[in-house]
N, CA, C, O and the ligand as a Tripos MOL2 file, in Angstrom:
@<TRIPOS>MOLECULE
protein
  257   255    65     0     0
PROTEIN
NO_CHARGES

@<TRIPOS>ATOM
      1 N          -5.0320   -1.5490   17.7310 N.3       1 MET1
      2 CA         -5.1670   -1.6380   16.2540 C.3       1 MET1
      3 C          -4.5770   -0.4080   15.6870 C.2       1 MET1
      4 O          -4.9670    0.7060   16.0350 O.2       1 MET1
      5 N          -3.6160   -0.6010   14.7940 N.am      2 ARG2
      6 CA         -2.7420    0.6260   14.2280 C.3       2 ARG2
      7 C          -3.5760    1.1880   13.0580 C.2       2 ARG2
      8 O          -4.3200    0.4920   12.3670 O.2       2 ARG2
      9 N          -3.3890    2.4670   12.9090 N.am      3 SER3
     10 CA         -3.9730    3.1360   11.8600 C.3       3 SER3
     11 C          -3.2320    2.7300   10.5450 C.2       3 SER3
     12 O          -2.1020    2.2420   10.5520 O.2       3 SER3
     13 N          -3.9660    2.9730    9.4080 N.am      4 ARG4
     14 CA         -3.3480    2.5830    8.1500 C.3       4 ARG4
     15 C          -3.5940    3.8960    7.3670 C.2       4 ARG4
     16 O          -4.4650    4.7160    7.6570 O.2       4 ARG4
     17 N          -2.6410    4.0010    6.2470 N.am      5 ILE5
     18 CA         -2.7180    5.0820    5.3060 C.3       5 ILE5
     19 C          -2.8060    4.4400    3.9260 C.2       5 ILE5
     20 O          -2.3540    3.3210    3.6860 O.2       5 ILE5
     21 N          -3.4480    5.2630    2.9890 N.am      6 SER6
     22 CA         -3.5090    4.8340    1.6790 C.3       6 SER6
     23 C          -2.4650    5.5680    0.8170 C.2       6 SER6
     24 O          -2.1180    6.7100    1.1210 O.2       6 SER6
     25 N          -1.9660    4.9370   -0.2430 N.am      7 PHE7
     26 CA         -0.9310    5.4530   -1.0950 C.3       7 PHE7
     27 C          -1.2490    4.8730   -2.5410 C.2       7 PHE7
     28 O          -2.1280    4.0490   -2.7910 O.2       7 PHE7
     29 N          -0.4280    5.4170   -3.3870 N.am      8 ARG8
     30 CA         -0.6890    4.9230   -4.9130 C.3       8 ARG8
     31 C           0.6270    4.5200   -5.4080 C.2       8 ARG8
     32 O           1.6110    5.1900   -5.0960 O.2       8 ARG8
     33 N           0.7320    3.4970   -6.1430 N.am      9 CYS9
     34 CA          1.9400    2.9980   -6.8800 C.3       9 CYS9
     35 C           2.1590    4.0310   -7.9590 C.2       9 CYS9
     36 O           1.2830    4.3680   -8.7550 O.2       9 CYS9
     37 N           3.3800    4.5070   -7.9320 N.am     10 PRO10
     38 CA          3.7250    5.3510   -9.2160 C.3      10 PRO10
     39 C           3.9350    4.6650  -10.4650 C.2      10 PRO10
     40 O           3.9960    5.2710  -11.5340 O.2      10 PRO10
     41 N           4.0540    3.3210  -10.3480 N.am     11 GLY11
     42 CA          4.3170    2.5730  -11.6920 C.3      11 GLY11
     43 C           3.0550    2.1580  -12.3710 C.2      11 GLY11
     44 O           2.8900    2.3920  -13.5680 O.2      11 GLY11
     45 N           2.0450    1.4710  -11.5520 N.am     12 CYS12
     46 CA          0.9030    0.9060  -12.1470 C.3      12 CYS12
     47 C          -0.2590    1.6070  -11.7500 C.2      12 CYS12
     48 O          -1.3320    1.3010  -12.2710 O.2      12 CYS12
     49 N          -0.1870    2.6790  -10.7350 N.am     13 ASN13
     50 CA         -1.2740    3.4950  -10.2580 C.3      13 ASN13
     51 C          -2.1830    2.6230   -9.3520 C.2      13 ASN13
     52 O          -3.2940    3.0680   -9.0640 O.2      13 ASN13
     53 N          -1.8190    1.5000   -8.9160 N.am     14 ALA14
     54 CA         -2.6290    0.6680   -8.0580 C.3      14 ALA14
     55 C          -2.7370    1.3840   -6.6750 C.2      14 ALA14
     56 O          -1.7810    2.0000   -6.2050 O.2      14 ALA14
     57 N          -3.8850    1.2820   -6.0740 N.am     15 ARG15
     58 CA         -4.2010    1.8410   -4.7080 C.3      15 ARG15
     59 C          -3.6670    0.8840   -3.6810 C.2      15 ARG15
     60 O          -4.0270   -0.2940   -3.6880 O.2      15 ARG15
     61 N          -2.7750    1.3810   -2.7550 N.am     16 LEU16
     62 CA         -2.1080    0.3310   -1.7830 C.3      16 LEU16
     63 C          -2.5080    0.8820   -0.4080 C.2      16 LEU16
     64 O          -2.9510    2.0240   -0.2810 O.2      16 LEU16
     65 N          -2.3440    0.0620    0.5850 N.am     17 ARG17
     66 CA         -2.6990    0.4090    1.9160 C.3      17 ARG17
     67 C          -1.5440   -0.0630    2.8670 C.2      17 ARG17
     68 O          -1.0820   -1.1880    2.6710 O.2      17 ARG17
     69 N          -1.0950    0.6260    3.7750 N.am     18 ALA18
     70 CA         -0.1670    0.0880    4.7200 C.3      18 ALA18
     71 C          -0.3370    0.6940    6.0320 C.2      18 ALA18
     72 O          -0.9750    1.7330    6.2000 O.2      18 ALA18
     73 N           0.3100   -0.0430    7.0780 N.am     19 SER19
     74 CA          0.3310    0.4520    8.4500 C.3      19 SER19
     75 C           1.1330    1.8200    8.4950 C.2      19 SER19
     76 O           2.0750    2.0030    7.7240 O.2      19 SER19
     77 N           0.7900    2.6500    9.2960 N.am     20 ILE20
     78 CA          1.5660    3.9680    9.4810 C.3      20 ILE20
     79 C           2.9520    3.6180    9.7450 C.2      20 ILE20
     80 O           3.8370    4.3810    9.3590 O.2      20 ILE20
     81 N           3.2390    2.5260   10.3720 N.am     21 ASP21
     82 CA          4.5800    2.2210   10.6660 C.3      21 ASP21
     83 C           5.4960    2.1400    9.4360 C.2      21 ASP21
     84 O           6.7210    2.1860    9.5520 O.2      21 ASP21
     85 N           4.9180    2.0270    8.3430 N.am     22 PHE22
     86 CA          5.6370    1.7560    7.0980 C.3      22 PHE22
     87 C           5.9020    3.1170    6.2620 C.2      22 PHE22
     88 O           6.5060    3.1590    5.1900 O.2      22 PHE22
     89 N           5.3490    4.2080    6.9360 N.am     23 ILE23
     90 CA          5.5490    5.5880    6.2480 C.3      23 ILE23
     91 C           7.0580    5.8020    6.0530 C.2      23 ILE23
     92 O           7.8080    5.6740    7.0210 O.2      23 ILE23
     93 N           7.4870    6.0920    4.9530 N.am     24 GLY24
     94 CA          8.9320    6.4940    4.6430 C.3      24 GLY24
     95 C           9.5820    5.2210    4.0940 C.2      24 GLY24
     96 O          10.6500    5.3150    3.4890 O.2      24 GLY24
     97 N           9.0230    4.1020    4.2650 N.am     25 ARG25
     98 CA          9.7400    2.8490    3.8910 C.3      25 ARG25
     99 C           9.2640    2.5580    2.4270 C.2      25 ARG25
    100 O           8.3010    3.1220    1.9060 O.2      25 ARG25
    101 N          10.0610    1.6000    1.8170 N.am     26 SER26
    102 CA          9.7880    1.3380    0.3550 C.3      26 SER26
    103 C           9.5800   -0.4120    0.3360 C.2      26 SER26
    104 O          10.2320   -1.2060    1.0140 O.2      26 SER26
    105 N           8.6270   -0.7020   -0.5130 N.am     27 CYS27
    106 CA          8.2960   -2.0210   -0.7620 C.3      27 CYS27
    107 C           7.8780   -2.2530   -2.1820 C.2      27 CYS27
    108 O           7.2150   -1.4190   -2.7990 O.2      27 CYS27
    109 N           8.2640   -3.3720   -2.6870 N.am     28 PRO28
    110 CA          7.9120   -3.6560   -4.0650 C.3      28 PRO28
    111 C           6.3280   -3.7650   -4.2060 C.2      28 PRO28
    112 O           5.6460   -4.3680   -3.3770 O.2      28 PRO28
    113 N           5.8010   -3.1280   -5.3330 N.am     29 CYS29
    114 CA          4.4830   -3.2720   -5.6270 C.3      29 CYS29
    115 C           4.1480   -4.6440   -6.0240 C.2      29 CYS29
    116 O           4.9360   -5.2720   -6.7310 O.2      29 CYS29
    117 N           2.9360   -5.2080   -5.5870 N.am     30 PRO30
    118 CA          2.6760   -6.6050   -5.9790 C.3      30 PRO30
    119 C           2.2290   -6.6970   -7.3860 C.2      30 PRO30
    120 O           2.1250   -7.7920   -7.9380 O.2      30 PRO30
    121 N           1.9640   -5.5950   -7.9760 N.am     31 LYS31
    122 CA          1.3600   -5.6000   -9.3360 C.3      31 LYS31
    123 C           2.5560   -5.5070  -10.3010 C.2      31 LYS31
    124 O           2.7700   -6.4240  -11.0940 O.2      31 LYS31
    125 N           3.3120   -4.4510  -10.2480 N.am     32 CYS32
    126 CA          4.4100   -4.1390  -11.2200 C.3      32 CYS32
    127 C           5.6990   -4.3770  -10.6330 C.2      32 CYS32
    128 O           6.6460   -4.4540  -11.4160 O.2      32 CYS32
    129 N           5.9180   -4.5100   -9.3920 N.am     33 GLY33
    130 CA          7.1700   -4.8280   -8.8450 C.3      33 GLY33
    131 C           8.0870   -3.5480   -8.7210 C.2      33 GLY33
    132 O           9.2690   -3.6770   -8.4050 O.2      33 GLY33
    133 N           7.5670   -2.3950   -8.9570 N.am     34 VAL34
    134 CA          8.3480   -1.2080   -8.7260 C.3      34 VAL34
    135 C           8.4270   -0.7920   -7.2780 C.2      34 VAL34
    136 O           7.4360   -0.9060   -6.5580 O.2      34 VAL34
    137 N           9.5940   -0.3050   -6.8170 N.am     35 GLU35
    138 CA          9.7240    0.1700   -5.5130 C.3      35 GLU35
    139 C           8.7250    1.2670   -5.2010 C.2      35 GLU35
    140 O           8.7010    2.2820   -5.8980 O.2      35 GLU35
    141 N           7.8810    1.0960   -4.1570 N.am     36 VAL36
    142 CA          6.8220    2.1470   -3.8640 C.3      36 VAL36
    143 C           7.2960    2.5870   -2.3900 C.2      36 VAL36
    144 O           7.5120    1.8030   -1.4660 O.2      36 VAL36
    145 N           7.4120    3.9360   -2.3440 N.am     37 GLN37
    146 CA          7.6400    4.4870   -0.9660 C.3      37 GLN37
    147 C           6.2880    4.7350   -0.3580 C.2      37 GLN37
    148 O           5.4330    5.2940   -1.0440 O.2      37 GLN37
    149 N           6.0410    4.3820    0.8140 N.am     38 VAL38
    150 CA          4.8490    4.5670    1.5600 C.3      38 VAL38
    151 C           4.8580    5.9760    1.9270 C.2      38 VAL38
    152 O           5.8230    6.4730    2.5060 O.2      38 VAL38
    153 N           3.7920    6.6510    1.6050 N.am     39 GLN39
    154 CA          3.5280    7.9890    1.9650 C.3      39 GLN39
    155 C           2.0710    8.1890    1.9360 C.2      39 GLN39
    156 O           1.3770    7.6890    1.0500 O.2      39 GLN39
    157 N           1.5280    9.0100    3.0170 N.am     40 PRO40
    158 CA          0.2420    9.1430    3.1960 C.3      40 PRO40
    159 C          -0.4300   10.1640    2.1040 C.2      40 PRO40
    160 O           0.1080   11.1930    1.6970 O.2      40 PRO40
    161 N          -1.6410    9.6960    1.7380 N.am     41 LEU41
    162 CA         -2.4040   10.5610    0.8810 C.3      41 LEU41
    163 C          -3.6230   11.1170    1.5610 C.2      41 LEU41
    164 O          -3.9830   10.5340    2.5830 O.2      41 LEU41
    165 N          -4.3540   12.2200    1.1260 N.am     42 PRO42
    166 CA         -5.5300   12.6880    1.5430 C.3      42 PRO42
    167 C          -6.5090   11.5600    1.4370 C.2      42 PRO42
    168 O          -6.4720   10.8120    0.4600 O.2      42 PRO42
    169 N          -7.4460   11.3930    2.4690 N.am     43 PRO43
    170 CA         -8.3420   10.3470    2.4320 C.3      43 PRO43
    171 C          -9.5770   10.5360    1.4200 C.2      43 PRO43
    172 O         -10.7550   10.3890    1.7440 O.2      43 PRO43
    173 N          -9.1030   10.8940    0.1110 N.am     44 THR44
    174 CA        -10.2090   11.2120   -0.8020 C.3      44 THR44
    175 C         -10.1650   10.0770   -1.8890 C.2      44 THR44
    176 O         -10.8650   10.1650   -2.8970 O.2      44 THR44
    177 N          -9.4380    9.1490   -1.6940 N.am     45 GLU45
    178 CA         -9.3580    7.9670   -2.6150 C.3      45 GLU45
    179 C         -10.3400    7.0340   -2.3320 C.2      45 GLU45
    180 O         -10.7780    7.0170   -1.1810 O.2      45 GLU45
    181 N         -10.8200    6.1740   -3.2330 N.am     46 GLU46
    182 CA        -11.6540    5.1140   -2.9650 C.3      46 GLU46
    183 C         -10.9990    4.1100   -2.0910 C.2      46 GLU46
    184 O          -9.8180    4.2410   -1.7700 O.2      46 GLU46
    185 N         -11.7390    3.0910   -1.6860 N.am     47 ALA47
    186 CA        -11.1170    2.1130   -0.8690 C.3      47 ALA47
    187 C         -10.0380    1.3280   -1.4990 C.2      47 ALA47
    188 O         -10.2070    0.8120   -2.6030 O.2      47 ALA47
    189 N          -8.8770    1.2110   -0.8030 N.am     48 PRO48
    190 CA         -7.6620    0.5430   -1.3900 C.3      48 PRO48
    191 C          -7.9670   -0.8770   -1.8100 C.2      48 PRO48
    192 O          -8.7630   -1.5900   -1.1990 O.2      48 PRO48
    193 N          -7.3260   -1.2330   -2.8300 N.am     49 ILE49
    194 CA         -7.4880   -2.6480   -3.3500 C.3      49 ILE49
    195 C          -6.4030   -3.5230   -2.8310 C.2      49 ILE49
    196 O          -6.5420   -4.7460   -2.8510 O.2      49 ILE49
    197 N          -5.3230   -2.9510   -2.3640 N.am     50 LEU50
    198 CA         -4.1560   -3.7410   -1.8980 C.3      50 LEU50
    199 C          -3.7610   -3.2840   -0.5640 C.2      50 LEU50
    200 O          -3.8530   -2.1140   -0.1930 O.2      50 LEU50
    201 N          -3.3300   -4.2270    0.1220 N.am     51 VAL51
    202 CA         -2.8120   -3.8610    1.6750 C.3      51 VAL51
    203 C          -1.4090   -4.2350    1.8170 C.2      51 VAL51
    204 O          -0.9760   -5.3180    1.4250 O.2      51 VAL51
    205 N          -0.7130   -3.3540    2.3680 N.am     52 LEU52
    206 CA          0.7040   -3.5350    2.7400 C.3      52 LEU52
    207 C           0.8510   -3.8320    4.3030 C.2      52 LEU52
    208 O           0.6610   -2.9230    5.1110 O.2      52 LEU52
    209 N           1.1720   -5.0440    4.6870 N.am     53 ASP53
    210 CA          1.1340   -5.3600    6.0770 C.3      53 ASP53
    211 C           2.2490   -6.2220    6.3090 C.2      53 ASP53
    212 O           2.5150   -7.0830    5.4700 O.2      53 ASP53
    213 N           3.0010   -6.0830    7.4490 N.am     54 SER54
    214 CA          4.0470   -6.8830    7.9820 C.3      54 SER54
    215 C           5.1740   -6.8940    6.9390 C.2      54 SER54
    216 O           5.8430   -7.9160    6.7840 O.2      54 SER54
    217 N           5.4080   -5.7540    6.2010 N.am     55 GLY55
    218 CA          6.5170   -5.5310    5.3290 C.3      55 GLY55
    219 C           6.2340   -6.1020    4.0270 C.2      55 GLY55
    220 O           7.1250   -6.0860    3.1770 O.2      55 GLY55
    221 N           5.0550   -6.6260    3.7600 N.am     56 LEU56
    222 CA          4.8920   -7.2520    2.4180 C.3      56 LEU56
    223 C           3.5930   -6.5360    1.8980 C.2      56 LEU56
    224 O           2.7050   -6.1470    2.6570 O.2      56 LEU56
    225 N           3.5680   -6.4090    0.6330 N.am     57 VAL57
    226 CA          2.3040   -5.9230   -0.1600 C.3      57 VAL57
    227 C           1.5950   -7.1840   -0.6070 C.2      57 VAL57
    228 O           2.1480   -8.0390   -1.2990 O.2      57 VAL57
    229 N           0.3020   -7.2630   -0.1630 N.am     58 LEU58
    230 CA         -0.5690   -8.3200   -0.3840 C.3      58 LEU58
    231 C          -1.8610   -7.7880   -0.8120 C.2      58 LEU58
    232 O          -2.2770   -6.6890   -0.4460 O.2      58 LEU58
    233 N          -2.5320   -8.6290   -1.6390 N.am     59 PRO59
    234 CA         -3.8990   -8.2680   -1.9660 C.3      59 PRO59
    235 C          -4.8130   -8.2440   -0.7380 C.2      59 PRO59
    236 O          -4.7310   -9.0850    0.1570 O.2      59 PRO59
    237 N          -5.6910   -7.2300   -0.7450 N.am     60 GLU60
    238 CA         -6.5590   -7.1860    0.4430 C.3      60 GLU60
    239 C          -7.4070   -8.4430    0.5990 C.2      60 GLU60
    240 O          -7.5250   -8.9180    1.7290 O.2      60 GLU60
    241 N          -8.0020   -9.0170   -0.4310 N.am     61 ALA61
    242 CA         -8.6220  -10.2580   -0.3070 C.3      61 ALA61
    243 C          -7.7530  -11.2600   -0.5530 C.2      61 ALA61
    244 O          -7.4520  -11.5580   -1.7090 O.2      61 ALA61
    245 N          -7.2730  -11.8690    0.4720 N.am     62 ARG62
    246 CA         -6.2700  -12.9810    0.3550 C.3      62 ARG62
    247 C          -6.9730  -14.1930    0.0100 C.2      62 ARG62
    248 O          -7.9680  -14.5110    0.6610 O.2      62 ARG62
    249 N          -6.5440  -14.9280   -0.9830 N.am     63 THR63
    250 CA         -7.1360  -16.2180   -1.4100 C.3      63 THR63
    251 C          -6.2880  -17.3560   -0.7850 C.2      63 THR63
    252 O          -6.7430  -18.4990   -0.7520 O.2      63 THR63
    253 N          -4.9710  -17.0380   -0.2510 N.am     64 LYS64
    254 CA         -4.1250  -18.0780    0.2320 C.3      64 LYS64
    255 C          -3.6410  -17.6510    1.5900 C.2      64 LYS64
    256 O          -2.8850  -18.3790    2.2330 O.2      64 LYS64
    257 ZN          2.6370   -1.0210   -9.1820 Zn       65 ZN65
@<TRIPOS>BOND
     1     1     2 1
     2     2     3 1
     3     3     4 2
     4     3     5 am
     5     5     6 1
     6     6     7 1
     7     7     8 2
     8     7     9 am
     9     9    10 1
    10    10    11 1
    11    11    12 2
    12    11    13 am
    13    13    14 1
    14    14    15 1
    15    15    16 2
    16    15    17 am
    17    17    18 1
    18    18    19 1
    19    19    20 2
    20    19    21 am
    21    21    22 1
    22    22    23 1
    23    23    24 2
    24    23    25 am
    25    25    26 1
    26    26    27 1
    27    27    28 2
    28    27    29 am
    29    29    30 1
    30    30    31 1
    31    31    32 2
    32    31    33 am
    33    33    34 1
    34    34    35 1
    35    35    36 2
    36    35    37 am
    37    37    38 1
    38    38    39 1
    39    39    40 2
    40    39    41 am
    41    41    42 1
    42    42    43 1
    43    43    44 2
    44    43    45 am
    45    45    46 1
    46    46    47 1
    47    47    48 2
    48    47    49 am
    49    49    50 1
    50    50    51 1
    51    51    52 2
    52    51    53 am
    53    53    54 1
    54    54    55 1
    55    55    56 2
    56    55    57 am
    57    57    58 1
    58    58    59 1
    59    59    60 2
    60    59    61 am
    61    61    62 1
    62    62    63 1
    63    63    64 2
    64    63    65 am
    65    65    66 1
    66    66    67 1
    67    67    68 2
    68    67    69 am
    69    69    70 1
    70    70    71 1
    71    71    72 2
    72    71    73 am
    73    73    74 1
    74    74    75 1
    75    75    76 2
    76    75    77 am
    77    77    78 1
    78    78    79 1
    79    79    80 2
    80    79    81 am
    81    81    82 1
    82    82    83 1
    83    83    84 2
    84    83    85 am
    85    85    86 1
    86    86    87 1
    87    87    88 2
    88    87    89 am
    89    89    90 1
    90    90    91 1
    91    91    92 2
    92    91    93 am
    93    93    94 1
    94    94    95 1
    95    95    96 2
    96    95    97 am
    97    97    98 1
    98    98    99 1
    99    99   100 2
   100    99   101 am
   101   101   102 1
   102   102   103 1
   103   103   104 2
   104   103   105 am
   105   105   106 1
   106   106   107 1
   107   107   108 2
   108   107   109 am
   109   109   110 1
   110   110   111 1
   111   111   112 2
   112   111   113 am
   113   113   114 1
   114   114   115 1
   115   115   116 2
   116   115   117 am
   117   117   118 1
   118   118   119 1
   119   119   120 2
   120   119   121 am
   121   121   122 1
   122   122   123 1
   123   123   124 2
   124   123   125 am
   125   125   126 1
   126   126   127 1
   127   127   128 2
   128   127   129 am
   129   129   130 1
   130   130   131 1
   131   131   132 2
   132   131   133 am
   133   133   134 1
   134   134   135 1
   135   135   136 2
   136   135   137 am
   137   137   138 1
   138   138   139 1
   139   139   140 2
   140   139   141 am
   141   141   142 1
   142   142   143 1
   143   143   144 2
   144   143   145 am
   145   145   146 1
   146   146   147 1
   147   147   148 2
   148   147   149 am
   149   149   150 1
   150   150   151 1
   151   151   152 2
   152   151   153 am
   153   153   154 1
   154   154   155 1
   155   155   156 2
   156   155   157 am
   157   157   158 1
   158   158   159 1
   159   159   160 2
   160   159   161 am
   161   161   162 1
   162   162   163 1
   163   163   164 2
   164   163   165 am
   165   165   166 1
   166   166   167 1
   167   167   168 2
   168   167   169 am
   169   169   170 1
   170   170   171 1
   171   171   172 2
   172   171   173 am
   173   173   174 1
   174   174   175 1
   175   175   176 2
   176   175   177 am
   177   177   178 1
   178   178   179 1
   179   179   180 2
   180   179   181 am
   181   181   182 1
   182   182   183 1
   183   183   184 2
   184   183   185 am
   185   185   186 1
   186   186   187 1
   187   187   188 2
   188   187   189 am
   189   189   190 1
   190   190   191 1
   191   191   192 2
   192   191   193 am
   193   193   194 1
   194   194   195 1
   195   195   196 2
   196   195   197 am
   197   197   198 1
   198   198   199 1
   199   199   200 2
   200   199   201 am
   201   201   202 1
   202   202   203 1
   203   203   204 2
   204   203   205 am
   205   205   206 1
   206   206   207 1
   207   207   208 2
   208   207   209 am
   209   209   210 1
   210   210   211 1
   211   211   212 2
   212   211   213 am
   213   213   214 1
   214   214   215 1
   215   215   216 2
   216   215   217 am
   217   217   218 1
   218   218   219 1
   219   219   220 2
   220   219   221 am
   221   221   222 1
   222   222   223 1
   223   223   224 2
   224   223   225 am
   225   225   226 1
   226   226   227 1
   227   227   228 2
   228   227   229 am
   229   229   230 1
   230   230   231 1
   231   231   232 2
   232   231   233 am
   233   233   234 1
   234   234   235 1
   235   235   236 2
   236   235   237 am
   237   237   238 1
   238   238   239 1
   239   239   240 2
   240   239   241 am
   241   241   242 1
   242   242   243 1
   243   243   244 2
   244   243   245 am
   245   245   246 1
   246   246   247 1
   247   247   248 2
   248   247   249 am
   249   249   250 1
   250   250   251 1
   251   251   252 2
   252   251   253 am
   253   253   254 1
   254   254   255 1
   255   255   256 2
@<TRIPOS>SUBSTRUCTURE
     1 MET1         2 RESIDUE 1 A MET
     2 ARG2         6 RESIDUE 1 A ARG
     3 SER3        10 RESIDUE 1 A SER
     4 ARG4        14 RESIDUE 1 A ARG
     5 ILE5        18 RESIDUE 1 A ILE
     6 SER6        22 RESIDUE 1 A SER
     7 PHE7        26 RESIDUE 1 A PHE
     8 ARG8        30 RESIDUE 1 A ARG
     9 CYS9        34 RESIDUE 1 A CYS
    10 PRO10       38 RESIDUE 1 A PRO
    11 GLY11       42 RESIDUE 1 A GLY
    12 CYS12       46 RESIDUE 1 A CYS
    13 ASN13       50 RESIDUE 1 A ASN
    14 ALA14       54 RESIDUE 1 A ALA
    15 ARG15       58 RESIDUE 1 A ARG
    16 LEU16       62 RESIDUE 1 A LEU
    17 ARG17       66 RESIDUE 1 A ARG
    18 ALA18       70 RESIDUE 1 A ALA
    19 SER19       74 RESIDUE 1 A SER
    20 ILE20       78 RESIDUE 1 A ILE
    21 ASP21       82 RESIDUE 1 A ASP
    22 PHE22       86 RESIDUE 1 A PHE
    23 ILE23       90 RESIDUE 1 A ILE
    24 GLY24       94 RESIDUE 1 A GLY
    25 ARG25       98 RESIDUE 1 A ARG
    26 SER26      102 RESIDUE 1 A SER
    27 CYS27      106 RESIDUE 1 A CYS
    28 PRO28      110 RESIDUE 1 A PRO
    29 CYS29      114 RESIDUE 1 A CYS
    30 PRO30      118 RESIDUE 1 A PRO
    31 LYS31      122 RESIDUE 1 A LYS
    32 CYS32      126 RESIDUE 1 A CYS
    33 GLY33      130 RESIDUE 1 A GLY
    34 VAL34      134 RESIDUE 1 A VAL
    35 GLU35      138 RESIDUE 1 A GLU
    36 VAL36      142 RESIDUE 1 A VAL
    37 GLN37      146 RESIDUE 1 A GLN
    38 VAL38      150 RESIDUE 1 A VAL
    39 GLN39      154 RESIDUE 1 A GLN
    40 PRO40      158 RESIDUE 1 A PRO
    41 LEU41      162 RESIDUE 1 A LEU
    42 PRO42      166 RESIDUE 1 A PRO
    43 PRO43      170 RESIDUE 1 A PRO
    44 THR44      174 RESIDUE 1 A THR
    45 GLU45      178 RESIDUE 1 A GLU
    46 GLU46      182 RESIDUE 1 A GLU
    47 ALA47      186 RESIDUE 1 A ALA
    48 PRO48      190 RESIDUE 1 A PRO
    49 ILE49      194 RESIDUE 1 A ILE
    50 LEU50      198 RESIDUE 1 A LEU
    51 VAL51      202 RESIDUE 1 A VAL
    52 LEU52      206 RESIDUE 1 A LEU
    53 ASP53      210 RESIDUE 1 A ASP
    54 SER54      214 RESIDUE 1 A SER
    55 GLY55      218 RESIDUE 1 A GLY
    56 LEU56      222 RESIDUE 1 A LEU
    57 VAL57      226 RESIDUE 1 A VAL
    58 LEU58      230 RESIDUE 1 A LEU
    59 PRO59      234 RESIDUE 1 A PRO
    60 GLU60      238 RESIDUE 1 A GLU
    61 ALA61      242 RESIDUE 1 A ALA
    62 ARG62      246 RESIDUE 1 A ARG
    63 THR63      250 RESIDUE 1 A THR
    64 LYS64      254 RESIDUE 1 A LYS
    65 ZN65       257 GROUP 0 **** ****
């Protein structure tokens, strides 16, 4: 199981989460569509509400 890091969208301020494999890469935010660079934040944030996995940013609670 790989570690994940939390980061924040600079466009809409949504909390995102991604595999550490994505550090330094960019993906569009699922909320506002802005390109977000994956960069680790100190673990002081609340639980992330979105998860970036397999190269895609998806809601953590998937309904589909
Ligand atoms: Zn956003």
